[in-house]
TORZA-191107 format. One record per residue (C-alpha): x, y, z. Coordinates in pm, 1 decimal, padded with zeros to 6 digits. Example, Ala and Ser with C-alpha at 12.3 -4.5 7.8 and 13.67 -1.06 7.14 Angstrom:
2
<X:01230.0, Y:-00450.0, Z:00780.0>
<X:01367.0, Y:-00106.0, Z:00714.0>
//
This chain:
216
<X:-00003.1, Y:00000.7, Z:00001.8>
<X:00282.6, Y:00246.9, Z:00091.5>
<X:00450.9, Y:00174.8, Z:-00250.5>
<X:00127.1, Y:00271.4, Z:-00425.8>
<X:00109.1, Y:00585.9, Z:-00210.0>
<X:00473.2, Y:00669.8, Z:-00300.0>
<X:00397.5, Y:00607.2, Z:-00676.7>
<X:00088.0, Y:00826.6, Z:-00674.6>
<X:00249.8, Y:01133.7, Z:-00513.2>
<X:00563.3, Y:01092.3, Z:-00727.7>
<X:00338.9, Y:01126.8, Z:-01034.2>
<X:00159.4, Y:01426.2, Z:-00876.4>
<X:00497.2, Y:01596.4, Z:-00815.7>
<X:00640.1, Y:01526.8, Z:-01161.7>
<X:00584.8, Y:01891.4, Z:-01284.3>
<X:00766.2, Y:02020.4, Z:-00974.5>
<X:01052.5, Y:01779.5, Z:-01034.5>
<X:01089.0, Y:01900.9, Z:-01393.0>
<X:01078.1, Y:02263.5, Z:-01293.9>
<X:01341.8, Y:02222.7, Z:-01018.7>
<X:01569.5, Y:02043.0, Z:-01259.5>
<X:01526.1, Y:02322.5, Z:-01516.8>
<X:01616.7, Y:02575.0, Z:-01245.8>
<X:01947.2, Y:02381.5, Z:-01180.1>
<X:01855.9, Y:02270.4, Z:-00830.2>
<X:02010.4, Y:01947.7, Z:-00723.0>
<X:01838.2, Y:01653.4, Z:-00552.0>
<X:02074.8, Y:01685.8, Z:-00258.5>
<X:01971.1, Y:02049.0, Z:-00206.9>
<X:01611.2, Y:01939.4, Z:-00193.6>
<X:01701.5, Y:01672.7, Z:00063.5>
<X:01875.6, Y:01930.6, Z:00282.9>
<X:01598.9, Y:02189.2, Z:00258.7>
<X:01335.4, Y:01923.4, Z:00326.7>
<X:01509.3, Y:01805.7, Z:00640.6>
<X:01551.6, Y:02167.4, Z:00767.7>
<X:01174.3, Y:02224.5, Z:00709.5>
<X:01081.8, Y:01910.1, Z:00894.4>
<X:01307.0, Y:02007.0, Z:01194.2>
<X:01177.0, Y:02359.4, Z:01203.0>
<X:00810.3, Y:02239.9, Z:01201.5>
<X:00871.9, Y:01999.3, Z:01481.6>
<X:01117.7, Y:02198.3, Z:01698.3>
<X:00950.1, Y:02539.0, Z:01663.7>
<X:00583.0, Y:02446.0, Z:01681.0>
<X:00552.3, Y:02123.6, Z:01885.9>
<X:00725.5, Y:02262.8, Z:02202.9>
<X:00486.9, Y:02557.0, Z:02205.5>
<X:00180.4, Y:02340.6, Z:02189.2>
<X:00094.1, Y:02420.7, Z:01816.5>
<X:00077.9, Y:02047.2, Z:01718.1>
<X:-00165.3, Y:02085.2, Z:01422.5>
<X:00033.0, Y:02375.4, Z:01274.2>
<X:00355.8, Y:02179.0, Z:01328.4>
<X:00213.0, Y:01881.4, Z:01148.8>
<X:00103.1, Y:02085.6, Z:00850.8>
<X:00463.6, Y:02233.6, Z:00823.5>
<X:00621.5, Y:01889.8, Z:00850.4>
<X:00385.7, Y:01731.9, Z:00600.9>
<X:00470.1, Y:01999.0, Z:00350.8>
<X:00837.4, Y:01926.3, Z:00368.7>
<X:00810.6, Y:01544.7, Z:00406.5>
<X:00702.3, Y:01538.2, Z:00039.7>
<X:01063.5, Y:01647.7, Z:-00041.5>
<X:01158.8, Y:01291.4, Z:00035.2>
<X:00965.4, Y:01194.0, Z:-00275.3>
<X:01073.7, Y:01486.8, Z:-00485.7>
<X:01450.3, Y:01436.4, Z:-00434.3>
<X:01446.8, Y:01079.4, Z:-00525.5>
<X:01237.4, Y:01146.4, Z:-00840.4>
<X:01477.9, Y:01427.9, Z:-00937.8>
<X:01779.1, Y:01197.1, Z:-00896.2>
<X:01613.2, Y:00933.0, Z:-01120.2>
<X:01494.6, Y:01180.5, Z:-01380.6>
<X:01835.9, Y:01342.6, Z:-01402.3>
<X:02041.5, Y:01031.1, Z:-01395.0>
<X:02217.5, Y:01164.8, Z:-01076.5>
<X:02146.1, Y:00871.5, Z:-00855.5>
<X:02461.5, Y:00812.1, Z:-00652.5>
<X:02580.0, Y:00637.4, Z:-00337.2>
<X:02640.6, Y:00967.0, Z:-00170.6>
<X:02288.1, Y:01084.8, Z:-00242.3>
<X:02150.9, Y:00767.0, Z:-00088.8>
<X:02370.9, Y:00806.1, Z:00215.7>
<X:02273.9, Y:01171.4, Z:00261.4>
<X:01908.4, Y:01092.2, Z:00225.2>
<X:01919.0, Y:00816.3, Z:00492.0>
<X:02132.0, Y:01013.9, Z:00720.3>
<X:01907.6, Y:01320.7, Z:00714.1>
<X:01600.0, Y:01101.1, Z:00755.4>
<X:01730.6, Y:00998.1, Z:01094.8>
<X:01771.1, Y:01369.9, Z:01192.1>
<X:01409.1, Y:01450.3, Z:01071.0>
<X:01275.6, Y:01147.4, Z:01272.7>
<X:01460.9, Y:01265.1, Z:01581.2>
<X:01320.0, Y:01610.4, Z:01545.8>
<X:00960.7, Y:01488.1, Z:01526.2>
<X:00968.5, Y:01269.5, Z:01829.9>
<X:01209.4, Y:01510.8, Z:02011.3>
<X:00963.0, Y:01796.9, Z:01943.1>
<X:00686.1, Y:01584.0, Z:02100.0>
<X:00902.6, Y:01514.0, Z:02396.3>
<X:00960.5, Y:01888.4, Z:02439.2>
<X:00586.0, Y:01943.2, Z:02415.4>
<X:00528.3, Y:01701.6, Z:02703.4>
<X:00806.6, Y:01875.2, Z:02903.9>
<X:00636.2, Y:02205.8, Z:02841.5>
<X:00273.0, Y:02277.1, Z:02771.6>
<X:00182.4, Y:01895.3, Z:02764.2>
<X:00313.3, Y:01875.0, Z:03120.2>
<X:00368.4, Y:01495.6, Z:03139.8>
<X:00711.3, Y:01361.9, Z:03220.3>
<X:00602.0, Y:01003.2, Z:03154.0>
<X:00481.9, Y:01078.0, Z:02804.5>
<X:00799.2, Y:01285.4, Z:02736.2>
<X:01011.6, Y:00976.1, Z:02831.1>
<X:00785.5, Y:00768.6, Z:02601.4>
<X:00845.6, Y:00998.1, Z:02307.2>
<X:01225.4, Y:00980.2, Z:02373.3>
<X:01192.8, Y:00596.9, Z:02380.1>
<X:01019.5, Y:00597.1, Z:02043.1>
<X:01291.8, Y:00827.4, Z:01909.9>
<X:01564.5, Y:00593.8, Z:02035.4>
<X:01403.6, Y:00274.7, Z:01905.3>
<X:01338.0, Y:00423.1, Z:01574.1>
<X:01702.9, Y:00493.8, Z:01534.8>
<X:01797.2, Y:00147.7, Z:01656.5>
<X:01539.7, Y:-00006.7, Z:01405.0>
<X:01713.9, Y:00173.6, Z:01115.2>
<X:02061.3, Y:00104.4, Z:01246.3>
<X:01986.9, Y:-00278.1, Z:01279.8>
<X:01896.0, Y:-00289.9, Z:00912.9>
<X:02186.6, Y:-00075.5, Z:00803.7>
<X:02440.6, Y:-00279.4, Z:01000.4>
<X:02295.9, Y:-00606.8, Z:00877.7>
<X:02332.6, Y:-00490.8, Z:00507.8>
<X:02690.4, Y:-00381.3, Z:00573.0>
<X:02768.5, Y:-00740.6, Z:00688.5>
<X:02612.5, Y:-00885.3, Z:00374.9>
<X:02277.0, Y:-00982.6, Z:00532.9>
<X:01920.0, Y:-00850.8, Z:00517.6>
<X:01697.3, Y:-00723.1, Z:00802.7>
<X:01408.7, Y:-00557.4, Z:00617.8>
<X:01153.0, Y:-00705.8, Z:00841.1>
<X:00934.3, Y:-00586.0, Z:01115.8>
<X:00591.6, Y:-00438.7, Z:01192.4>
<X:00706.3, Y:-00080.1, Z:01242.3>
<X:00920.1, Y:00054.0, Z:00949.3>
<X:00987.0, Y:00422.4, Z:00912.0>
<X:00698.7, Y:00506.0, Z:00689.3>
<X:00448.0, Y:00341.6, Z:00934.6>
<X:00600.1, Y:00528.1, Z:01225.6>
<X:00594.2, Y:00866.0, Z:01061.7>
<X:00241.2, Y:00837.4, Z:00911.1>
<X:00095.3, Y:00707.3, Z:01237.8>
<X:00236.2, Y:00975.4, Z:01461.3>
<X:00186.2, Y:01270.5, Z:01227.3>
<X:-00180.9, Y:01179.5, Z:01134.0>
<X:-00285.1, Y:01113.3, Z:01492.6>
<X:-00104.3, Y:01426.8, Z:01630.5>
<X:-00256.4, Y:01651.6, Z:01373.7>
<X:-00614.2, Y:01507.7, Z:01397.5>
<X:-00598.4, Y:01508.7, Z:01786.2>
<X:-00500.5, Y:01867.1, Z:01810.5>
<X:-00744.8, Y:01966.8, Z:01547.7>
<X:-01025.9, Y:01795.8, Z:01736.3>
<X:-00895.7, Y:01973.6, Z:02047.5>
<X:-00924.7, Y:02311.8, Z:01875.1>
<X:-01263.9, Y:02238.3, Z:01744.9>
<X:-01410.2, Y:02185.2, Z:02092.5>
<X:-01359.9, Y:01823.3, Z:02180.2>
<X:-01120.4, Y:01924.9, Z:02451.7>
<X:-00780.8, Y:01824.0, Z:02564.7>
<X:-00904.5, Y:01455.9, Z:02613.4>
<X:-00861.6, Y:01425.0, Z:02237.5>
<X:-00485.5, Y:01462.4, Z:02284.3>
<X:-00469.8, Y:01134.8, Z:02463.4>
<X:-00478.9, Y:00975.0, Z:02120.8>
<X:-00119.4, Y:01090.0, Z:02077.3>
<X:-00016.0, Y:00918.9, Z:02402.4>
<X:-00193.2, Y:00596.7, Z:02290.4>
<X:-00010.6, Y:00605.4, Z:01949.5>
<X:00321.0, Y:00676.0, Z:02117.6>
<X:00266.5, Y:00367.7, Z:02341.3>
<X:00175.2, Y:00143.8, Z:02037.5>
<X:00478.2, Y:00272.9, Z:01843.0>
<X:00705.6, Y:00196.7, Z:02139.7>
<X:00580.3, Y:-00164.7, Z:02150.5>
<X:00582.1, Y:-00202.5, Z:01776.8>
<X:00946.0, Y:-00055.7, Z:01745.7>
<X:01072.4, Y:-00286.6, Z:02018.0>
<X:00916.6, Y:-00590.6, Z:01846.5>
<X:01064.8, Y:-00477.7, Z:01519.2>
<X:01417.4, Y:-00455.4, Z:01670.2>
<X:01373.5, Y:-00796.9, Z:01813.8>
<X:01260.3, Y:-00933.6, Z:01477.9>
<X:01552.2, Y:-00792.8, Z:01300.4>
<X:01799.7, Y:-00922.8, Z:01559.6>
<X:01646.7, Y:-01270.6, Z:01521.4>
<X:01646.3, Y:-01269.5, Z:01141.1>
<X:02023.9, Y:-01156.0, Z:01138.8>
<X:02102.2, Y:-01426.4, Z:01391.9>
<X:01941.1, Y:-01696.8, Z:01171.2>
<X:02130.2, Y:-01561.9, Z:00867.4>
<X:02465.0, Y:-01553.3, Z:01049.3>
<X:02420.3, Y:-01905.9, Z:01174.1>
<X:02354.2, Y:-02026.5, Z:00818.2>
<X:02666.3, Y:-01860.4, Z:00696.9>
<X:02869.7, Y:-02013.9, Z:00979.3>
<X:02749.5, Y:-02354.6, Z:00901.0>
<X:02983.8, Y:-02538.1, Z:00663.5>
<X:02824.3, Y:-02690.5, Z:00359.4>
<X:02750.0, Y:-03061.4, Z:00373.3>
<X:03003.2, Y:-03270.1, Z:00170.9>
<X:02895.0, Y:-03384.4, Z:-00174.5>
<X:02817.4, Y:-03738.1, Z:-00247.7>
//
């Protein structure tokens, strides 16, 4: 489903991709600007309690992750450095989003337990990505799990935005508990994902260490 989502929005942004390329803007520049925008949306608005506005800003810049890849493919400028930069800056953007929520709970959200939960989600999200990258660097695969990056981001951004919108429309602050529930579910799902990746790499490493049976 997520791949269909990516394909749809990539086609929507095709005119933007062509325009940026004609202007001489590089895919790496779009990657950097997109990350800065996400960080600004999360770290400026979330800590002040403007959750819905923060989500709108973040969402606008999240689409740069689709645009830069499409630009690289269209211009034939796909490179190992571009992939490295994209993955590295993705980790920064993820940290800003969950870090911004942690700051919200330290500030206007006034809940130290939920602040700690947001930090835990931040940490486990990084470990999830690291486990896959480390496995691939060792010649193995770890693309498994119930909480990959797209799932985590879509879940927390949609719920945070809708919960704060409901709050502003008169439902009250009780609507904001949807964010807490989502953080709890993501914490559990991320932990399970890390365990799944550890186990799948352990299985692969044992298979590689087992000498082949003699022929005949």
